[in-house]
N, C-alpha and C positions, 0 to 999 in steps of 0.2 A: 429752608429746604424740607420737602416732605419725604415720607418713608419710601415712596415709589422710586424716587430718583437716587436714594442712597446706594442701592446696589449698583446702579450705573456708575456712580462716582467711585465706588470701591473698585469696580472693574477698570475704570480709566486710570486710577492711581496704580493699581497692581500691574496692569499690562504696560502702562506708560513707562514704569521703571524696570519692568521685567523683560520686555521684548528684546532689548539690546543684548541681554545676557542669554536669551534663547538662541539668537543667531550666532553669538560667539561660541556657546557651548556646542551648537550644532556642528560648527566647523571643526572644533577640537575633536569631537567624537568621530567625525567622518573624514579625518585626514587621509586615511588609506583610500577611501573611495575617490576623493578629489585627486590624489596623486595618480591613481590608475587612470581615471577619466581624462586628465589633462596630460598624461604621459610625462610627468615631471618628477624630480627627485623629492625626497622628504625635506631637504633643506629649502628647496624652492617653495614647497607648500608652507613651511614655517614662515617664509618671507611674506606670503600672501596673508597669513594670519596676522602678522605684525602690521601689514598695511591696513587691515580691517581695524585693528586696535588703534592705529594712528588716526584713522578717520573718526573713530569714536571719541578719542581725546580732543581732537580739533573741534568737534561738534560741542562737546561739553564745555570747552573753553570759550567759545563764542556765543553759546546759547543765552547767557544773561543779556548780551547786547541785542540779540534777536528778539528776546522777550520784551525788552524795553521799547522796541520799535514796531512790533506787530501784536495784534490781539491774540489771546491764547487760542481762540477758535480758528483764526486764520492760519496761525503757525501750525497748529495741530493738523488741520486739513492739508496744508501744503506738504508737510513732512510725511504724513501717512500716505498720501498719494505717491510720493517719491519712493517710499519703502515698498508699497504694494507693487508698483511698476518694476522695481529692481528685483523683487522676489519672483514675480512672474517671468521676468527676463531670465533668471537662473533656471526656473522650471523649463522654459522654452529651450534653453541651451542643452539640457539633458534630453529633451524630447527629440530635437533636430540633430544633435551630435555633429556640429559643423567641424571644419578642419581644426587641427590642434592649435594653430596660431590664433584662430578666431576665438576658440575656447579660452585660451590664456588671456587674450585681450578683454573678453567679456568679464571674466572673473576679476581681473585687475581693476575694472571700472565698476561693476555691479556690487561687489562686496564692500568696497569703501563707501559707495553711495547708500547702500542699505544700512551700513554701520553709522554713517553720519546722520541720516534722517531719524533712525530709531533712537540714537543716543540723545538727540535734542528733546525727546519726549521725557527724559528723566527729570530735568529741572521744571518742565511744564507740569509733570505729575506732582512734583514737590509743591508747586504753587496751588495745584488743585486741592491739596489737603486743607487749604484755607477756605475752600468753597463749602465745606461742611459746617462752618460756624463753630462757635466755642464748644458746642455739644459733641461734635463728631471729629474735631480736628486731631485729637490725640489718637483716635482709632485709625484715621486715615494716614497719619504719620507712621504708625506701626505697620500698616499695610505696605506703605512705601519702603520701609526698612526690610520687610520680609520678602519683597518681590525678587530681589537679586538671588539670594540663596535658594528660594523656591524654584527659580528658573533652572539653576544648576542641579537641583534635585530631580526635577520632573523631565527636563528636556532629554538628557541622555537615555532615560528609559524609553521615552517616546520615539526617539530616533532609532533605537535598536529594534523597535517593533515595526515601525513604518518603513524604514529604508530597506531592510532585507526583503520584506514582503512586496512592497509596492514601488520602491525606488525613491531616490532623492527628488526626482521630478515631481512626484505626487506630494511629497512633503513640502517643497517650496511653493507649489501651486496652492496648497491648503493654507500655508502661512501667508500668502499674498492677500487672502480674504480678511485676515484679522485686523490689519490697519484700517480697512474700509469700515469694519464694525466700530472702531474707535471714532471714526468721523461721525457716524450716526449717533453714537453715544454722546459726544461732546455737544451736539446740537440739541439733544433731548434734556440735558442737565441745565438748569437755569443758573446763570451767573449771578452771584450776590450783588446787591445794589451798592454795597460798600466795597470799594476796590481793595483787594488784599495786596499789601506791599510787604516784601521781606527784607529789603535793604534800603538804606538811606541814600546810597550812591550807586549808580550803575556805570560800569566802566565803558568808556568810549572805545570805538574800534581802534583808534590811533593809540590809546593807552594799552590795548591788548597786543599791538603789533610786535613788540619785543618778545612777548611770551609765545606768540604764534610762530615767529621766526625761530626761536629756540626749539620749540616742539618739532617743527618740520626738519630741522637739522638733526635733532635727536632720533627721529624716526628713520631718517636716511642712514644714520650711523648704526642703528640696530639692525637694519636690513643687511648692511655691509658686513657687520660682525657675524651674522648668520650665514651669509653666502660666501664671503671671501676670507673670513677669519681675522683675528686681530693682528696677524703678521703682515697683512696686505698694506702696501704703502697708501693705497686709496682710503682704506679704513682709518689709518692713522692720520691722514690729512683731514678727513671729515671729523675725526675726534678732536683735532686741534681747532677746527672751525666751531665745533660745539662748545668748547671751552670759551672761545672768544664771544660767541653769542650769549653764553651764560653770564659772563662778566657784564656784557651790555645790558642784559635783563636786570641784574642786580643794581647796576648804576641807575637805570631808568626807574626802578622801583624806589630807590632812595630819593630821587628827584621828586617823585609823586608823593612821598610821605609828608612833605611840607604842606601839601594841600589838605591832608586829612589822614589820620592814623587809624588803622583798623582796630577793632576791639581785641585786646591781647588774649582774652579767654578763648574767643573763636579761633584765632590763629593757632593757639596752643593745641586745641582739640584737633584741628586739621593736620598739624604736624604729627600729633599722636597717631592719627589714622594713617598718615603717610608711612611712618616707620613700621607700624603693625602690618600693613599690607606688603611692605618689602619682605617682612619675615614670613608671611603666610602665603607665598605665591602658590604652593602646592605642586609645583612642576618638578622640582628636583628630587623630592622624596618619592614621587611617582616614578620618575626616571630610574631611581635606585632599584625599585622593585622590578621594573621592566628589564634592566640589565642583569638582575639576579634571576631572570626567567621565572618570575612568579606568575601564577595563573591569571588569566584575564578575569576570572570570577573574583579572585581576591582583590584585584585592582579596582574592579567595578564596585564590589561591596565596600571597599574602603572609601571610595568617592561618595557613594550613596550615604553611608553612615556619617561621613563628615558634613555633607550638606544637610542631612536630617538633624544633626546636632545643632547646626547653625540656625535652621528654621525654628526648632523648638526653643532655642535660647532667645531668638528674636521675638517670638510670640510671648514667652514668659516675661521678657523685659518690657514689652509693650503693656502687658496687663499691670505690671508694677508701676510703670511710669505714668499710667493713666490716673493713678491715685496719689502717688508720692513723688516728691522731687528727689530722686535717688540717682541722678545722672552720673555725678562724679564717682559715687561709690561703685556703681555698676561698671563704669569704665575701668576703674582700678581692679575690681574683682575679675572682670573679663580679661584684662591684661595679664594678671597673675595666672589665670587658668591657661591662657595661651602660652605663657612661659613654661608652665608644667607640661603642656602637650608637646611643645617643640623640644623640650629637654628629653622627653621620653623617646624621641627619634633615635637618640644615642643607644637605646636598647636593641636596635635592629641588628647590630653587629654581633651581639652575644646571645640574643634571644630571638632568632628569626622565625617567629610563630605567628599564626593568623591573628590571635587575640591582641598581640602587641602592635602589629601593623594597623589593624582596624581601630583598636581602642585609642591609640595615640592620635589618629586623625580625627576621631569623633570628639575627643577632648579639646583638641585645637579648634575644631569647627564650632563647638559650643561656646568657647571663650570668645571667638571672633564674632559670633552672632550677638552675644551679650554686649560687648563693648561697642560694636558698630551701631546697634540700635540706640544705646545710651548716648553715643556721640551725636547721632542724627537728631535726637530729641534736644540735646543741649545746644546744638548749633541753631536749630529752629527757634528755640526759646530766646536765644541771644541775637536773633536776626535784626531786631529793631535797633540794637546797639551796634550792629556790624556796619561794614562799609563795602558792600558788593561781594561778600564772601559766602553767604549762606547757600547760594546756588552752586557752589563749587564742590560740594561734598562728593558727588559721584565722580567728578574729575580727579579728586585727590585719591580716592580709593583705587581707581584704575591706573593712574600714573604711578602710584606706589607699587602696584603689582608689576607693572612693566619695568620699572627701574630695578626692582628685585630680580626679575628674570634676567635682565641684561647684566647686572653686576655679577650674578652667579655664573652666567654663561661665560663672561670674560674670565672669571676665576677658573672655570673648568678648562678653558683653552690654555690658560697660563700653566695650570697644573699638568696638562698634557705635554706642553712644551718642556716643562721641567722634569718630565717622566716620574711624576709622583704617582704612587699606587692608587688604584681605584678606591679601595676602602678608606685610605687616608684622605683622599680628595673629598669624598662625601661626608666623612666625619667632620672635616673643617667646614663644609657647607652647612651642615646641621648646627654646628657651633655658632657660625655666623648668623643664622636665622634666630637662634636663641638670644644672641647678643642684641640684635636689632629690636627684638621684642622687649628686652630689659631696658634698653635705651628709651623706648617709647613711654614707659610708665611715668617717669618724673614729670612729663608735660601735663599730666592731669592731676597731679598731687596738690597743687596750690589751692588754697582755700577759696579763691575767687571764682572757681569753676561752678 
């Protein structure tokens, strides 16, 4: 690979793993605008967000199967065309302002479509890190790790500038152009003659079927929890169905273990990431500030410094890991920093000041960036010994976040039914996040990492 194509490859890796976070953070920042335009309640808007995340998770789950059956260029071109068309469809919806029922139908179709197509680019971008050869592979892996926190840092600022001045229609129209640029870039970068493989075994679609079924039932359950609440008979019935599908998933996985067992170090790292992302959802600590009528400036500054800390940690970890094999140490150090950051959330009740609110989130973000980058490097290094797991890093990060959201949402509803006080409820939530982070650390303490 020559110097002229390296910037293109860097852009492909950065945008490939970052665009799904761009669209997700756009929706989170613009919840009020969507609720007003669609004339729906906040709970219904949250259900649409969950539908988007569900499509992202489904895409990340089946992407290794798609990558095994289609060339990287063909898959990139198809998914980018779908994403561009869906984004332009959203822009057209804001331009034409069709009847409310049509708007709701378009959103229910286009957001999952754009989420599914862009999410598939994350494992593709992960494979593209191997296109840089031994000389640039670590740099590209670091860029892949930085992409997601960078998106959460930049996008909210960008949306706040574009949306109020020009409208979301212009934002989505401009966004529709970006996937087309990726198509041009993927054809300009020369594929290495040596095929880069990351896993010894690629799961078949039938092998993924139990996981897909469990995921679909889980997403249905999360929507019902948001819309109908946990006291609804329908929600409880779907929760029971989820337990049944989960048992079926575990039994099917045990049956497949006899055919080949995955590398234990890789599995432990993924479990570590799963628990950390349950702990660091970032939703309920922000909700605490909103319910305490904190200023929008404080909440925005807190999110910005948290994302900035994560980006700085990811860049620093990449620089260290490019020279030294410090993956396990950085995962442990990052986990300890996250524990300290989450523990400082308990100070909110006695020291409700700007510095505590912002500083605690920045510390947590720094630790998250450090351990996530180290985990990505560790999983990529062990990919040759894995069994179809190295491409599931992005999936584990997002499923951990959503599981954390749902567990804590259920707890909030239970606390409300039990008439537990507001401060006591959030104190228990912060304590639970702290405990999940502590539970995660032992999974990366073993010497074989």
